[in-house]
N, C-alpha and C positions, 0 to 999 in steps of 0.2 A: 705661921704654920705653912709648910709647903704642901700643896695639893698636886698630886700626879694626875695630869690630864692626858689621857690616851686618845690621840687623834685617829678617828676611824672613817673620816670622810672618803679617802681614796678607795676603801673597801666597802663598808656598809653604806656609805653615801652613794657611790656610783652604781652599786649593783642593782638598784631598783629603778634606775632611770631609763626612760624610753630611748634616749640618745646614747649611742655608744661613743664614748669620748676617745679621740685619737691617742695613741700611745705617747706621742711627744707632749701632748697637753697633760696627760696624767703625770708624766715625769716632772714637768714644770710645776704642777700643782703640789707634788710632794716636796720639791725643792723650796717652794715658797713657804710651805708649812714649817720646814726645818729652819728656814731663815727667820721665821717668826718665833723660834724658840722651842718648837715641838721636839721632844726627845724620845717619845715613843709613838710610832706611827704604824697603824695597821694598813699596809699598802695594798694588799690584794688577797684573793682566794685561789687556792689550787683545787678547783672543782671542775666538773665536766663543762666544757664550753657550750654544749647544747642546753645545759640547765641554767647557766649564768653567762650568757654571751658577752655581757659588758666587761667581764674580767678574763676573757680568753687570752689576753696578752700578758699574763702574769710574769713569765720569764723575761719578756722584752722590757717590761717596765723596770723590773729589778736590775737588769743588766745596764740600764741607763742611769742608775743612781750610784753616787759615791758620797756617802754621808757618814763618815767615821764616828761622829758624835751622836748619831741617832740610832736607837734600837728599832730595827725593822721587824715587823711581825706579819704573819699571814695566817689565814684560816685554812684548816685542812679537815677533811672528813674521812679519809681512808689512807691505806698504806701507799697507794700510788701518789696521792697528794703529798704525803709526807716525804716520799722519795724526791718528788719534784722540788719541794721546799728546801730539802737538804742540798740538792744539786745546785740550787740557786743561791746557796749561802745564807739562808734565812736563820737568824739566831733564836727566834722565838715563834712558837706556833700557838694558835688559838683553837682549841677543840670545843666545838659548840654542841652541847647535848640538850635536847628539848625535854621539858618536864612531863609532857603528856604523850600517850601512844599515838593518838590521831595526828597530831602535829609532827611527831617524830617520823611517822610513816611518810608524810608529805614532804618533809624537809630532807630526810636522810634515807627513806626507803626501808626503815626497820622500826620495830617497837623499841621502847626505852631499854628493856632488859638486854636486847641484842646490842644496842648502842653502847651500853655500859661495858659489855664484854669486849666489843671492838675497841673502845677507847682505852681500856686497860692495857691492851696490847700496844696501841698507838703511843700512849704516854710513856710506856717503858722503852719503846724503840726511840722515841724522841730524846729521852734522857740519855740513852746510850750514845746518841749522836751528839750529845753536848748541848741540846736545845733546851731553852726554858719553855715550860708548858703552862698555859692558862686554861683552866676549865671554865667555860662559860655555860651557864644553865639558862637556856632560852625559855621564854614564857614563864618566868619564875613567879609572876604575880597573876597571870591569867592567860588562857588559851582561846584562840578564835573559834575553836571547834568544840572544846569540852568545857569551856567556861572557867569558873574559879579553880585555882590550883591549890591543893592542900600544902601548906608550908612544910609539913612533915615529909612530903615527897621530895621537896627541894633539899631538905636536910639530909635525907638518905643519899641523894646524888652527890652532895658535897664530899662525902667520905667514900665515894665509890672507887677512886683510884688516886695514885700519887700525882700531884700537880704542885706548881710553885705559887699559884695564885688562883683564887676563885672569883669569878665574875657573875653577878646576878643580873640577868637581862630582862627588862620589861619590854619584850618584843613588840607588843601591841599597844603599849601606853595606857595600861589600866591601873598602875600603882597609884597610891596616894601617899602623902607624907606619913600618916600614921602606919600604913601598911609597910612602907619602906623602912621606917624605924624598927618595926617589929621583926621583919625578916632579917635585916642586917644584924640586929642584936642576937637573934636566934642562931644565925650562922656563926657569929663570933663565939657563941657559947660551945659550939661543937668542933671548931677547927682553929688552929693557930695560924692558918694561912692568911696572908693579907687579902682583904676583901675589896673588890672593885665593883662598880655598878655601871650599868648601861641603860640609860633611860631614853625612851622615845617620847616625843611631846604631842602625841596623838590627841590627847584630851586636855592639853595645856597645863598639865601638872608636872612636867618633867623637871623644871628648875626647882620647884619646891621639893620634889622628891630627892633631887641631888643634894640639897642642903640638909634634908632630913637624914639621908644616908651618911653624910659626913659627920653629923652630930652623933649618929649611932655607932661610928667607928670605922666606916669605910675609909680607905686611904687613897683610892684612885677612882676617877670618873672617866667614862668614855664620853666623847663629844665629837660632833661632825661639823666640819667647816661649812658655813652657810645654813646649817640645820637640815641638810639634805639626807636622804636615806629611806630605809624601809626594808621589808623582807619580801622577796618575790613569791614566797609560799604562804604568806599571811594576808588574807583579804583586807583591803583598805588600810594596810599598815602605812604610816607616814614617818616623817623624818625624826632623826635624833635631836637631842638638845644641841644648840649651835655653839661651837667652840668659842666664837668671839663674844656672844652674849653671856655665856657662862663665865669666861675669863674676866670680862668687864665687871660683872657683879661680885665675883670673888675678890678682885682687886679693891673694889670700893669698900669691902668688908674687912680688909686687912690681910687677906690670905695672899700667899705667894704662889705663883704658878710657873715662873720662868718664861712666860709667854708675853709677846708684844702684841697688844690689841691692834695697833696700826698694821703690823705685819700680818696678823690674821685677816684683817679686812682686805689686804692686798691679795691674799690667797683666795678668799671667797669671791672677790671681784672676778678673778679668772674663772671660777666655777660658774658664776652667773652668766658671764659672757659666753662661755663654752656651751652651756645648756640652753641658752637663748630664752631664759625666763628669770623672773625675780625669785631669789631663794627665800626660804622661810625666815631666816635670821632677821632680826630687827635693827641691830646696831648700825648696819650699813646704811640705813635710811635716815639716820640722824647724826649727831656728833657724839663722840665717846663721852665727853664731860668727865672731869674738867679738862681744859686745854692749857698747855700742850701736854698730852699724856706721855709722849715719848720721853720727856725729861724725867718722869717719875718711875719708869719701869726699867727693870733689868733686861 
């Protein structure tokens, strides 16, 4: 079974770092991920530089990439961001809507109802431009300000506008395998869209949640090289599940990802060196097992 792993390290990974990574290093990071077999990479965000200064060089990064076999995506919040993404030739945009009003105000400056109306327009415009649209629902399992999130609220948002894919995001890492199974199953009952999941490993449940989501019918998983990441607007948010750790486990269980674990380790080594600290991913601290892995992977 082929699992679609969407690499989000260049965007979600770097946006929460205190270090602003130079543009040339970001470009090399994406190139290494592509060389490792990543075919969907969320490269950047078209957002206000004063809000997320780590990604202020979105156009420069994209201009430095020539990856015809890779689908590049970017996060956008408004029409200006969409115009920038279109001008940069981005074929896929990620529209992130937060499930609670308090978090939505902090993240996007508007309550959920206003975000829905705004994103209905954005999704239509993106489709008119020939772009693929992912609807990501942030805080799908819990909010740092309002606590538990009613699954019914998430289900309402799933059908709020036309998209090509729906992504359930555990922004603060409070999902558990049982809750992941229940919500993914409920979403599949109300939409025919492919379901993607985005898990943070804040409470060390991210990998178990990923497996539970797959068993419940999710067809794609987000992961971040090195396990870096977090949300600038969510207190104490920590990194995503690590691409190399996830790919290694899936390969051991017979899943196909199209990814080379040695190649992924080559990418996360660059991240670790650039950030000047050890990344959360664990695989780079040991050997992939069994050896030699490169001979057994596509």
